[in-house]
C-alpha positions in Angstrom: -2.3 -23.9 -22.3 -5.0 -21.8 -20.8 -4.3 -22.8 -17.2 -0.8 -21.5 -17.7 -2.5 -18.1 -18.8 -4.7 -18.0 -16.0 -1.9 -18.4 -13.8 0.1 -15.9 -15.4 -2.9 -13.5 -15.4 -3.5 -14.1 -11.4 0.3 -13.4 -10.8 -0.1 -9.9 -12.5 -3.2 -9.0 -10.6 -1.2 -10.1 -7.4 1.8 -7.9 -8.3 -0.4 -4.9 -9.0 -2.0 -5.1 -5.7 1.5 -4.2 -4.1 2.3 -1.1 -6.3 1.3 1.2 -3.8 3.0 -0.2 -0.9 6.3 1.1 0.2 8.7 0.6 3.0 11.1 3.3 4.4 13.7 3.3 7.1 14.2 6.7 8.6 17.4 8.7 9.7 15.6 12.1 11.2 12.5 13.9 11.4 13.5 15.9 8.0 13.4 12.4 6.1 10.1 11.6 7.5 8.7 14.9 6.7 10.0 14.6 3.1 8.0 11.2 2.4 4.7 13.2 2.0 2.7 11.4 3.9 -0.9 12.3 3.3 -4.0 12.4 5.6 -6.0 9.2 4.9 -2.6 7.2 4.4 -2.3 3.8 6.2 0.8 3.5 7.5 2.8 0.7 9.9 5.6 1.7 12.2 8.2 0.3 13.7 9.1 2.7 16.6 12.8 2.9 18.1 11.4 1.1 21.0 10.5 -1.9 18.6 6.7 -1.2 19.1 4.9 -2.0 16.0 1.5 0.1 15.3 -0.7 -0.1 12.0 -2.6 3.4 11.6 -4.9 5.4 9.4 -3.2 9.3 9.5 -6.1 11.7 10.5 -3.9 14.6 11.4 -0.1 15.4 10.4 1.7 17.6 13.1 5.1 19.3 13.2 6.5 16.8 14.7 4.2 13.8 15.1 1.6 11.9 12.9 -1.6 11.6 14.8 -4.4 8.8 14.0 -6.3 5.7 14.8 -5.0 2.2 14.8 -6.3 -0.3 12.2 -7.1 -4.0 12.8 -3.6 -5.3 14.6 -1.2 -7.1 12.6 1.2 -10.0 14.1 3.1 -8.6 17.1 1.0 -5.6 17.4 -0.5 -5.0 20.7 -3.1 -1.7 20.5 -6.5 -2.9 19.5 -8.4 -1.3 16.8 -9.4 2.0 16.5 -7.6 3.3 19.3 -6.2 7.2 19.3 -2.4 6.8 18.8 0.4 9.6 18.1 3.7 8.7 16.8 6.2 11.3 17.2 8.9 11.1 14.0 11.9 10.7 16.3 10.4 7.5 17.6 10.1 6.1 13.9 12.6 3.6 13.0 10.5 2.1 10.0 7.7 3.3 8.2 5.6 1.6 5.5 3.2 3.9 3.6 0.2 2.5 1.7 -2.0 4.6 -0.4 -4.4 4.2 -3.0 -3.3 5.9 -6.1 -6.3 6.2 -8.9 -4.2 6.8 -11.7 -2.2 3.8 -11.3 -5.3 1.6 -10.2 -7.1 2.5 -13.7 -4.2 1.9 -15.4 -3.6 -1.5 -13.9 -7.4 -2.4 -14.5 -7.5 -1.7 -17.8 -4.3 -3.9 -18.5 -5.7 -6.7 -16.7 -9.1 -6.4 -18.6 -7.2 -6.3 -22.2 -4.7 -9.1 -21.2 -7.7 -11.1 -19.8 -9.5 -10.8 -23.1 -6.4 -12.0 -24.8 -6.2 -15.2 -22.6 -10.0 -16.2 -22.9 -10.5 -15.4 -26.4 -7.1 -15.8 -27.9 -7.4 -12.4 -30.0 -6.1 -8.9 -29.2 -8.6 -6.3 -28.1 -9.8 -4.3 -30.6 -9.2 -6.7 -33.4 -12.0 -9.3 -34.9 -10.9 -12.9 -34.4 -9.6 -14.3 -37.7 
């Protein structure tokens, strides 16, 4: 029985880890600028030339993102820490990863409370019977 609850808890932890990652297919420059990408966000881009780039945004310009590449994923050719600029017009698909402190805090409190219930068998804040 405890093994089942631990698996459920592990599944919840894994689900919470992906809450801050979103993929978008963009059609034009206006849609790209509406994504509200911020400096420091990690983005993965597939260009119209089918080039794949993972980068940390260092600067947002009027018509392009500027940043440095991250550790390359599969099918990416640029080495890490390479300065790169990606024009909005060349973006076919973009995946944004950002850390949201509020969402992470809520998820952590929920996971701790659920873990306490699983391990002790009693809800958080109530003395065991």
